[in-house]
BATIDO-48416 format. One record per residue (C-alpha): residue number from 1; x, y, z. Coordinates in Angstrom, 2 decimals. Example, Ala and Ser with C-alpha at 12.3 -4.5 7.8 and 13.67 -1.06 7.14 Angstrom:
2
r num=1&x=12.30&y=-4.50&z=7.80
r num=2&x=13.67&y=-1.06&z=7.14
This chain:
250
r num=1&x=0.35&y=-8.83&z=16.33
r num=2&x=1.37&y=-5.32&z=14.88
r num=3&x=-1.93&y=-4.36&z=13.88
r num=4&x=-5.80&y=-5.59&z=14.28
r num=5&x=-7.23&y=-7.63&z=11.55
r num=6&x=-9.89&y=-6.50&z=8.95
r num=7&x=-12.75&y=-4.55&z=10.76
r num=8&x=-16.02&y=-2.66&z=8.88
r num=9&x=-13.55&y=0.40&z=9.11
r num=10&x=-11.58&y=-0.50&z=6.24
r num=11&x=-15.10&y=-0.81&z=4.13
r num=12&x=-16.05&y=2.64&z=4.40
r num=13&x=-14.78&y=5.92&z=2.46
r num=14&x=-14.93&y=8.71&z=-0.40
r num=15&x=-14.69&y=7.58&z=-3.72
r num=16&x=-12.81&y=10.23&z=-5.24
r num=17&x=-13.67&y=12.06&z=-8.84
r num=18&x=-10.97&y=12.21&z=-11.70
r num=19&x=-9.76&y=10.44&z=-14.97
r num=20&x=-7.09&y=7.79&z=-14.46
r num=21&x=-4.41&y=7.81&z=-17.29
r num=22&x=-2.96&y=4.36&z=-16.38
r num=23&x=-3.58&y=1.26&z=-18.56
r num=24&x=-4.43&y=-2.58&z=-17.33
r num=25&x=-2.74&y=-5.42&z=-18.68
r num=26&x=-2.05&y=-9.05&z=-17.55
r num=27&x=1.57&y=-9.75&z=-16.38
r num=28&x=2.20&y=-12.95&z=-15.06
r num=29&x=-1.71&y=-14.12&z=-15.07
r num=30&x=-3.03&y=-11.71&z=-13.15
r num=31&x=-4.96&y=-8.44&z=-14.20
r num=32&x=-2.31&y=-5.46&z=-13.10
r num=33&x=-2.60&y=-1.55&z=-13.95
r num=34&x=0.58&y=0.22&z=-14.78
r num=35&x=0.83&y=3.65&z=-14.94
r num=36&x=3.99&y=4.93&z=-16.80
r num=37&x=6.40&y=7.97&z=-15.61
r num=38&x=6.26&y=10.69&z=-18.52
r num=39&x=9.78&y=10.06&z=-20.12
r num=40&x=8.40&y=5.98&z=-19.79
r num=41&x=11.42&y=5.08&z=-17.62
r num=42&x=11.21&y=1.38&z=-15.93
r num=43&x=13.97&y=2.12&z=-13.78
r num=44&x=12.50&y=3.05&z=-10.70
r num=45&x=8.90&y=2.01&z=-9.85
r num=46&x=6.57&y=1.44&z=-7.33
r num=47&x=4.74&y=-1.44&z=-6.61
r num=48&x=1.49&y=-0.72&z=-4.71
r num=49&x=-0.79&y=-3.85&z=-2.61
r num=50&x=-4.29&y=-2.42&z=-2.38
r num=51&x=-6.48&y=-1.97&z=0.64
r num=52&x=-9.42&y=-4.57&z=0.31
r num=53&x=-11.40&y=-2.72&z=-2.57
r num=54&x=-8.82&y=-3.96&z=-4.48
r num=55&x=-7.35&y=-2.95&z=-8.06
r num=56&x=-10.57&y=-1.21&z=-9.65
r num=57&x=-11.17&y=1.61&z=-7.01
r num=58&x=-10.51&y=4.82&z=-9.22
r num=59&x=-8.67&y=6.26&z=-5.84
r num=60&x=-5.66&y=3.93&z=-6.25
r num=61&x=-5.53&y=4.38&z=-9.93
r num=62&x=-5.16&y=8.47&z=-9.37
r num=63&x=-2.45&y=7.66&z=-6.57
r num=64&x=-0.63&y=5.42&z=-9.13
r num=65&x=-0.78&y=8.08&z=-11.42
r num=66&x=0.53&y=10.69&z=-8.76
r num=67&x=3.61&y=8.46&z=-8.24
r num=68&x=4.14&y=8.36&z=-12.41
r num=69&x=4.08&y=12.35&z=-12.46
r num=70&x=6.87&y=12.16&z=-9.65
r num=71&x=8.76&y=9.93&z=-11.80
r num=72&x=8.26&y=6.20&z=-10.23
r num=73&x=6.92&y=3.21&z=-12.80
r num=74&x=3.72&y=2.04&z=-11.40
r num=75&x=2.50&y=-1.38&z=-10.62
r num=76&x=-0.73&y=-2.69&z=-9.32
r num=77&x=-1.76&y=-6.73&z=-9.59
r num=78&x=-5.38&y=-7.60&z=-9.00
r num=79&x=-4.31&y=-9.88&z=-5.32
r num=80&x=-8.49&y=-10.36&z=-5.11
r num=81&x=-8.91&y=-12.30&z=-7.96
r num=82&x=-11.72&y=-9.88&z=-9.61
r num=83&x=-13.23&y=-10.16&z=-5.88
r num=84&x=-12.90&y=-7.29&z=-3.40
r num=85&x=-14.81&y=-6.20&z=-0.71
r num=86&x=-17.17&y=-3.66&z=-2.05
r num=87&x=-16.26&y=0.04&z=-0.84
r num=88&x=-19.24&y=1.15&z=1.61
r num=89&x=-21.41&y=-2.13&z=1.81
r num=90&x=-24.79&y=-2.32&z=1.71
r num=91&x=-27.01&y=-2.91&z=4.48
r num=92&x=-26.69&y=-6.82&z=5.34
r num=93&x=-22.95&y=-7.18&z=3.38
r num=94&x=-21.51&y=-10.22&z=5.41
r num=95&x=-17.95&y=-8.84&z=5.89
r num=96&x=-16.74&y=-11.87&z=7.98
r num=97&x=-18.46&y=-13.94&z=5.48
r num=98&x=-16.48&y=-11.91&z=2.51
r num=99&x=-13.18&y=-12.54&z=4.82
r num=100&x=-13.70&y=-16.06&z=5.21
r num=101&x=-14.58&y=-16.84&z=1.47
r num=102&x=-13.23&y=-13.91&z=-0.79
r num=103&x=-10.40&y=-12.51&z=1.29
r num=104&x=-7.35&y=-13.95&z=-0.10
r num=105&x=-4.54&y=-15.05&z=2.03
r num=106&x=-0.84&y=-15.40&z=2.63
r num=107&x=-0.47&y=-18.41&z=0.41
r num=108&x=-2.62&y=-17.14&z=-2.36
r num=109&x=-0.85&y=-13.68&z=-2.37
r num=110&x=2.91&y=-14.10&z=-1.74
r num=111&x=3.27&y=-15.61&z=-5.22
r num=112&x=1.19&y=-13.47&z=-7.30
r num=113&x=3.70&y=-10.77&z=-5.78
r num=114&x=7.15&y=-13.13&z=-5.90
r num=115&x=5.81&y=-12.95&z=-9.61
r num=116&x=5.17&y=-9.74&z=-10.20
r num=117&x=8.48&y=-8.73&z=-8.99
r num=118&x=10.22&y=-11.04&z=-10.97
r num=119&x=8.39&y=-9.70&z=-14.31
r num=120&x=9.10&y=-6.41&z=-13.36
r num=121&x=12.94&y=-6.53&z=-12.56
r num=122&x=13.01&y=-9.08&z=-14.96
r num=123&x=11.35&y=-8.43&z=-18.93
r num=124&x=10.45&y=-4.74&z=-17.61
r num=125&x=13.85&y=-3.47&z=-16.59
r num=126&x=12.84&y=-2.44&z=-13.19
r num=127&x=16.28&y=-1.62&z=-11.18
r num=128&x=15.05&y=-0.74&z=-7.89
r num=129&x=10.97&y=-0.93&z=-6.21
r num=130&x=9.61&y=1.05&z=-3.53
r num=131&x=6.46&y=-0.89&z=-2.21
r num=132&x=3.76&y=0.80&z=-0.81
r num=133&x=0.81&y=-0.93&z=0.82
r num=134&x=-2.92&y=0.40&z=2.03
r num=135&x=-5.06&y=-1.20&z=4.83
r num=136&x=-4.73&y=-4.87&z=3.68
r num=137&x=-1.55&y=-4.18&z=1.72
r num=138&x=0.47&y=-2.97&z=4.72
r num=139&x=1.00&y=-6.33&z=5.44
r num=140&x=2.68&y=-7.56&z=2.30
r num=141&x=4.86&y=-4.57&z=2.20
r num=142&x=6.35&y=-5.81&z=5.74
r num=143&x=6.61&y=-9.44&z=4.32
r num=144&x=8.63&y=-8.21&z=1.41
r num=145&x=11.30&y=-5.75&z=2.33
r num=146&x=14.33&y=-7.37&z=1.54
r num=147&x=16.81&y=-8.14&z=-0.13
r num=148&x=15.99&y=-8.27&z=-4.01
r num=149&x=12.28&y=-7.96&z=-3.17
r num=150&x=11.32&y=-4.37&z=-2.32
r num=151&x=13.98&y=-1.84&z=-1.75
r num=152&x=12.08&y=0.62&z=0.00
r num=153&x=8.74&y=0.61&z=1.66
r num=154&x=5.53&y=2.65&z=2.61
r num=155&x=2.55&y=1.56&z=5.07
r num=156&x=-0.57&y=3.90&z=5.68
r num=157&x=-3.01&y=2.55&z=8.56
r num=158&x=-1.65&y=-1.20&z=8.06
r num=159&x=-3.99&y=-4.42&z=9.13
r num=160&x=-3.17&y=-7.91&z=9.55
r num=161&x=0.57&y=-7.38&z=10.34
r num=162&x=2.04&y=-10.05&z=12.17
r num=163&x=4.81&y=-8.58&z=14.77
r num=164&x=7.26&y=-11.35&z=13.14
r num=165&x=6.75&y=-9.89&z=9.78
r num=166&x=8.11&y=-6.22&z=11.34
r num=167&x=10.58&y=-8.04&z=12.79
r num=168&x=11.71&y=-9.39&z=9.69
r num=169&x=12.23&y=-6.12&z=8.16
r num=170&x=15.59&y=-5.62&z=6.54
r num=171&x=14.87&y=-2.68&z=4.19
r num=172&x=13.86&y=0.92&z=5.02
r num=173&x=9.82&y=1.32&z=6.49
r num=174&x=7.94&y=4.68&z=6.48
r num=175&x=4.40&y=4.17&z=7.98
r num=176&x=1.51&y=7.10&z=7.96
r num=177&x=-0.72&y=6.43&z=10.95
r num=178&x=-4.35&y=7.95&z=11.52
r num=179&x=-5.16&y=9.24&z=15.11
r num=180&x=-8.66&y=7.40&z=14.95
r num=181&x=-7.86&y=3.63&z=13.95
r num=182&x=-8.98&y=0.59&z=15.95
r num=183&x=-6.89&y=-1.69&z=13.78
r num=184&x=-3.71&y=0.29&z=14.03
r num=185&x=-4.43&y=2.31&z=17.51
r num=186&x=-1.43&y=3.69&z=19.63
r num=187&x=-0.55&y=0.19&z=21.18
r num=188&x=-0.06&y=-1.01&z=18.09
r num=189&x=1.91&y=2.33&z=16.81
r num=190&x=3.88&y=1.46&z=19.66
r num=191&x=4.90&y=-2.19&z=19.56
r num=192&x=6.11&y=-1.45&z=15.87
r num=193&x=8.19&y=1.59&z=17.14
r num=194&x=9.61&y=-0.84&z=19.53
r num=195&x=10.13&y=-3.66&z=17.13
r num=196&x=11.58&y=-1.25&z=14.67
r num=197&x=13.93&y=0.77&z=17.38
r num=198&x=15.44&y=-2.38&z=17.66
r num=199&x=16.24&y=-3.02&z=14.00
r num=200&x=19.52&y=-1.51&z=12.03
r num=201&x=16.78&y=-0.21&z=9.29
r num=202&x=15.66&y=3.58&z=8.56
r num=203&x=12.06&y=3.68&z=9.97
r num=204&x=9.62&y=6.59&z=10.25
r num=205&x=6.26&y=6.87&z=11.93
r num=206&x=3.65&y=10.01&z=11.22
r num=207&x=0.72&y=10.16&z=13.19
r num=208&x=-1.84&y=12.48&z=11.58
r num=209&x=-4.42&y=14.09&z=13.73
r num=210&x=-8.58&y=14.82&z=12.68
r num=211&x=-8.24&y=11.07&z=10.56
r num=212&x=-9.48&y=7.88&z=10.90
r num=213&x=-8.57&y=4.46&z=9.66
r num=214&x=-8.32&y=4.21&z=5.46
r num=215&x=-7.66&y=8.29&z=5.13
r num=216&x=-4.98&y=7.82&z=2.81
r num=217&x=-6.70&y=6.34&z=0.06
r num=218&x=-10.38&y=6.82&z=0.96
r num=219&x=-10.69&y=10.26&z=2.64
r num=220&x=-13.55&y=12.37&z=2.37
r num=221&x=-11.12&y=15.79&z=0.60
r num=222&x=-13.88&y=18.27&z=1.10
r num=223&x=-12.82&y=18.52&z=4.57
r num=224&x=-9.79&y=20.88&z=4.49
r num=225&x=-7.84&y=18.88&z=7.47
r num=226&x=-8.88&y=15.26&z=6.07
r num=227&x=-7.54&y=16.32&z=2.61
r num=228&x=-4.39&y=17.88&z=3.73
r num=229&x=-3.35&y=14.93&z=6.25
r num=230&x=-4.13&y=12.44&z=2.79
r num=231&x=-1.77&y=14.85&z=0.62
r num=232&x=0.72&y=14.96&z=3.12
r num=233&x=0.62&y=11.46&z=3.61
r num=234&x=1.25&y=10.87&z=-0.11
r num=235&x=4.37&y=13.15&z=0.16
r num=236&x=5.58&y=11.45&z=2.82
r num=237&x=6.03&y=8.64&z=0.61
r num=238&x=7.37&y=10.24&z=-2.39
r num=239&x=9.43&y=11.51&z=0.15
r num=240&x=10.63&y=8.56&z=1.66
r num=241&x=11.13&y=7.21&z=-2.25
r num=242&x=13.09&y=9.68&z=-3.34
r num=243&x=15.61&y=9.00&z=-0.44
r num=244&x=15.48&y=5.29&z=-0.37
r num=245&x=14.49&y=4.22&z=-4.09
r num=246&x=15.78&y=6.91&z=-6.76
r num=247&x=19.31&y=8.32&z=-4.50
r num=248&x=20.17&y=4.84&z=-3.48
r num=249&x=19.81&y=3.69&z=-7.39
r num=250&x=22.84&y=6.49&z=-8.00
């Protein structure tokens, strides 16, 4: 496995403040968050696969709106069927029980993503898609970095990724990693790098000091170094997509 399973560090973090400007609609039978660029173009899109906090955490809405402000049409499907893990669960919360009963697995998630991509490339007029995966979502960026699916991918502090899923990547992949991360620790980063360097696709792995697992979504932005790392991780994704989504479409 190229990253470890979900753990307690996947559930903690800071809820951010801000007013989201996107909207929820139903697409392919799934509740989905949409955020549009100023010109309303859907040609270049970002498809976000969330961490286990799911589609209703305001943090991911604000990230989606940031991508939209950079000129991308953004889509976030609910991969958890309305039953995400709570942020900072109360004492006594049974994380292992939630994983066993409520956390979706590949047979449930893959069809949602397939249907979402089909709608995006069909009725919504999307020509190229950059996939973004945080924690849980990183697995699905790797799974769908293939011809006709995602055109480029970015993941921050991925979890649950099998080595075979990294080996199957055929499109450019960028990764943001945290210095302190039991889910994607140094040995797993090196394993991932060893796999990617044998492939013929562009790849990038950035390591950020002073941060822990989850920093790209749930960082304590009152702390300057952590805020800097979160912002730079976002810019890393935007720069990647400028090269491998927008430029590639011209």
